[in-house]
VMD Tcl script that draws the C-alpha trace (Angstrom):
set ca {
  {-71.29 126.81 -57.43}
  {-68.87 124.03 -56.86}
  {-70.10 121.19 -54.71}
  {-66.59 119.88 -54.04}
  {-64.67 120.52 -50.92}
  {-61.61 122.64 -51.61}
  {-58.73 123.78 -49.36}
  {-55.80 126.00 -49.98}
  {-53.97 125.94 -46.70}
  {-52.44 123.47 -44.32}
  {-54.65 124.87 -41.48}
  {-57.77 124.07 -43.53}
  {-56.48 120.57 -44.23}
  {-55.85 119.91 -40.53}
  {-59.34 121.23 -39.62}
  {-61.11 118.97 -42.15}
  {-59.07 116.01 -40.94}
  {-59.96 116.67 -37.34}
  {-63.71 117.04 -38.21}
  {-63.67 113.65 -39.95}
  {-61.78 111.98 -37.18}
  {-64.17 113.47 -34.53}
  {-67.38 112.77 -36.48}
  {-66.46 109.23 -37.39}
  {-65.14 106.08 -35.71}
  {-62.71 103.50 -37.16}
  {-61.03 106.31 -39.13}
  {-58.43 105.14 -41.68}
  {-56.38 107.41 -43.93}
  {-54.31 106.17 -46.90}
  {-52.86 107.57 -50.10}
  {-52.18 106.35 -53.54}
  {-51.59 107.47 -57.13}
  {-54.61 106.98 -59.44}
  {-54.37 105.36 -62.88}
  {-54.45 108.94 -64.31}
  {-51.37 109.87 -62.24}
  {-53.30 111.96 -59.72}
  {-52.32 111.95 -55.99}
  {-55.26 110.73 -53.97}
  {-55.83 110.65 -50.21}
  {-58.57 108.26 -49.14}
  {-60.58 108.43 -45.95}
  {-62.71 105.55 -44.62}
  {-64.76 105.64 -41.42}
  {-68.14 105.07 -39.86}
  {-70.21 108.20 -39.15}
  {-70.94 108.16 -35.37}
  {-74.36 109.82 -35.60}
  {-75.79 107.53 -38.31}
  {-73.66 104.41 -38.37}
  {-73.14 104.65 -42.12}
  {-69.84 103.62 -43.77}
  {-68.14 106.60 -45.42}
  {-65.40 106.60 -48.06}
  {-64.05 109.93 -49.40}
  {-61.26 110.24 -51.96}
  {-59.51 113.64 -52.13}
  {-57.61 114.54 -55.28}
  {-54.53 116.49 -54.16}
  {-52.83 119.06 -56.35}
  {-50.03 121.07 -54.69}
  {-51.61 122.72 -51.68}
  {-55.24 122.29 -52.82}
  {-57.55 119.28 -52.75}
  {-61.07 118.46 -53.76}
  {-63.41 115.54 -53.24}
  {-63.04 113.41 -56.33}
  {-65.20 110.52 -55.12}
  {-67.49 109.64 -52.21}
  {-69.53 106.63 -51.25}
  {-71.93 106.04 -48.37}
  {-72.63 102.43 -47.34}
  {-70.97 101.26 -50.57}
  {-73.11 103.45 -52.84}
  {-71.46 106.05 -55.11}
  {-72.71 109.58 -54.26}
  {-73.86 112.22 -56.71}
  {-72.55 115.77 -56.50}
  {-75.70 116.83 -54.64}
  {-75.26 113.96 -52.13}
  {-71.61 114.87 -51.63}
  {-72.61 118.50 -50.89}
  {-75.23 117.27 -48.38}
  {-72.74 115.05 -46.54}
  {-70.10 117.80 -46.44}
  {-72.73 120.28 -45.12}
  {-73.69 117.86 -42.28}
  {-70.12 116.97 -41.35}
  {-68.73 120.52 -41.47}
  {-71.71 122.50 -40.08}
  {-70.88 124.72 -37.13}
}
mol new
graphics top color blue
foreach p $ca { graphics top sphere $p radius 0.5 }
foreach p [lrange $ca 0 end-1] q [lrange $ca 1 end] { graphics top cylinder $p $q radius 0.2 }
display resetview
């Protein structure tokens, strides 16, 4: 199973953006092109429930995106840690 966050619709993108903005404070969104030529959207914020700093980089390809990188409190996350953070942020 993939432990990355994927989306294939604008509605899904808006939902995930809202969840991050509601779950975190000091939300900041930016975009850039990586050295490999990939389009990247970066999110930075502080998780309200834990106070940890969160940085997520989404690799964007047409109408799909996936988490390409994540760090919590300045520490790079493994795929398992990424899956855990996504599960907590996006649980019902």
